N, C-alpha and C positions, 0 to 999 in steps of 0.2 A: 500233351494229352492229359486231361484231368481224369482221375480215377475216383470211383466211389470208395473202394477199399484197397489198401496196400498192406500186404502181409510180408513180414520180415522173418527170416529164419537164419540161425547161425550156420546151419549146414543145409545143403540140398537134401531134401526129404523131411526136414523138420516141419515145414508148413503142411505138407501132405499128411503126415502122421498126426499132427496136432489139430488141424482144422480143415482137412481136405473136403469133408462132406459139407461143412458150412459154406466153403467157397463155391463148391459145385451148386449148392442150392441158390446162393446169391447170384451166380452167373445165370442160372435158369430164370431168375426173376428180372433179368435185364441189367444187372449191375456190372459195371466195368471194374475188373479186379486185376491187380498185378502182384507179382512176387519179387522180392529182392533178397537174394541169398548173400550173407555176409562173407562166407568163405566157400571154397570149392570142396571142402571136406577132405583135403589131401592127407590128413593124418589118420583117416579111417583105416581100421584093421583090414578091411576087404576092399577090393577094387582099386581105382585110381581116380585122380581129379579128372582126367580126360574121359574116363568111362562115366563118371557121375555127371559131367557136362551133358553128355548124350542122353542119359537117363532123365535129367532135369527137364530137358527139352521135350521129351516124350510125355512126361508127367504133366507138363504145362498144357500140352495139346489135349490131354484127357480131361483136365479140369476146365478147359475153355477160357483160360485167362488171356488177357490182351497183351501182356508184356511180362518178361522175366529178365532181371538183371543180376549180375554177380559183382560185388564190390571188391573181390579178391583180397579180403583181409586174411591175415595169417591164422590158419586153423590152430586152435589151442593156445594162441599167444596174443590175440587182439585184446585190447583193453578199452575201458571207458575213459577216453581222454579227448582233448580238443581235436586232435587230428582225425580220429575216427568219428567223433560227433559231427564234424563238418561234412564228412562224406555222407552220413545219414541225412543230415539237413538238406544237402543238395538233392537227394532222392525225394524227400518229402516235398520240397518246394517245386521240384520238377513235375510231380504227379498230383500234388494238391489233394490228397485223399481226405474224405470226411472221417473215415475210420481207419485206424492202424491196428493190425494184429501182430503180436510179437511173442517171442519165446516165453516159456514158463518162468514165473517169478523166481523160483529156485528149483534146482533139479540135480540129477546125478552128474551130468556132464557140465564141467565148469563153464563152457561156452554158452550154455543155455541161460544161466543166471546173468552172466556178463552181458550177453546180447540183449536180454530183456531190459536191463537197466540202461544200457547204452541207447537203445531205440527210444525208450520212454523219456530219457533226458533230452535226447535230440528233438523229440516231438515238441517239448516245451521251448527249447532254445530256438527252434525253427520259427517261432512266432515273434521273436524279438527283432525289431526293425534295424537295430544297430549292428547286428551280426550280418556281415555282407558275404554273399557267396555268388559265384559266377559259373556258368556252364557254357563252354564254347565262346567265351569272351563276353557273354551277355549276363548282366546282373539279374539275379533272381529276386522276386518279391517275397516278402515274409509270408509264412503260412503255418498255422497250427491246426492239426487235426482236432475234430470235436471230441473224438473218443479214442482211447487206447485200451485194448483188451489183450489179455495174455492167455494163450491156449495152454492146455495141460499136456505134459509129455511123459517122461518115465515114471515119476512119482505120482501116486494117486492123491493129488491135491483136491481138497474139497472145493468145488466150483462155486462162484458167487452167482452165476446164472448159467443156464444151459439152453442150447438151441435144438429144436426138434429138426433132425436131419433125416427123418424117415423117407425112404425112397432114393436116398443119395449115397448110401453106404457102399454100394457096388462101384460107384464112380470113384469114391475115395480109395477103395481097396485096389482098383485098377491103377490109380495114380501112384499109390504106395508101391505096388509090385512092379512098377516101371523101373524101380531101383533094384533090378535083379541081382546086382553084384553085392548088395548089402544084406539081403534077407534069406530066409530059409531055402536051401536047395540041397536035396539029398545027394546030388551028384557033384557038388562043388568040392574042389580041392583046396579052397581058400581056408585060412585059419578061422576058427570059430570066434564069435564075438557075442556080447550080451544081446544084440538085436538079430542075430542070425539063427536063433532057435525057432522051431515050429511053434513053441509056446508063445514066443513074443508076437509073432505075426497074428496068431489067433487072439492074443490079448487085445490087439488093436480093435478087433471087431467086438469082442465081448465086453470091452469097456463101454463102447457105444450102446450095446444092448442093455447093459446094466443101468447106465444113465437114462436110457429111454424107459426102462422099467420103472424107475423112480418117479417119472413124470407121466407115466401112462401112455407112452408112445413106443414105436418100434426101436428107434435109434436116436441118440442125442450126443452132442459134443459140449464139453464144459469149458468155461472161461473164468478167469479172475480179473478183478478190476482194482485200480488203485484209489479211485474216487467214487463217491456215491453216484449211482446211476439214477437219473430222474425219468419219470414217466408222466404222461399227461393225465391219465386217469387210471383207476384200479382195473378197468376193463382192458387196459393194455397188457396186463399180466395174464399169461396163459395158465 
């Protein structure tokens, strides 16, 4: 299955929090989108890997994506090395996306920065013919995505560009709140965490509102790039 966009997240809910509205908008435009979670989030303060598996499936249905995989890397301990790069390469070559979305370039959680660099490096390596990978005994063809964009997470990084996601913030929030074990619940007996406060879940929406304010729309999501983004003409800029 060839995808238009493949979004990677170190943990289930990273993609939803970082670019859920963008994904919902692209799906509405007929794009085929998939998500690959690197870990099951088993070290999370609240919930469990099994609970998050169910939540991730529910969020995927809300966003309308066509596939969601989990690579079962070790939460908190995966590194950017050949073993992990090859697993990412297999996913890239399997789905052959034009665009890859991945974790924030640097962030509060160590897995976010590590996952960001790991996926970015694997996108480059995936285009090298002499790196051989196989799935189910079949050799894969090399493939390099045209674009790699990094969504923004905990830290308020200054975006290199923003996407107008007006009309899609409710879909994003529904997908985010599918992870009910992780976020604010006044009746929860679970330990508190940096993302379990009411302030955090409200911040997800008001960040989108603030970015939207800056470009004169209702809501927006921001991204960072590693390389200069080219456009055909000035009229392509919103």
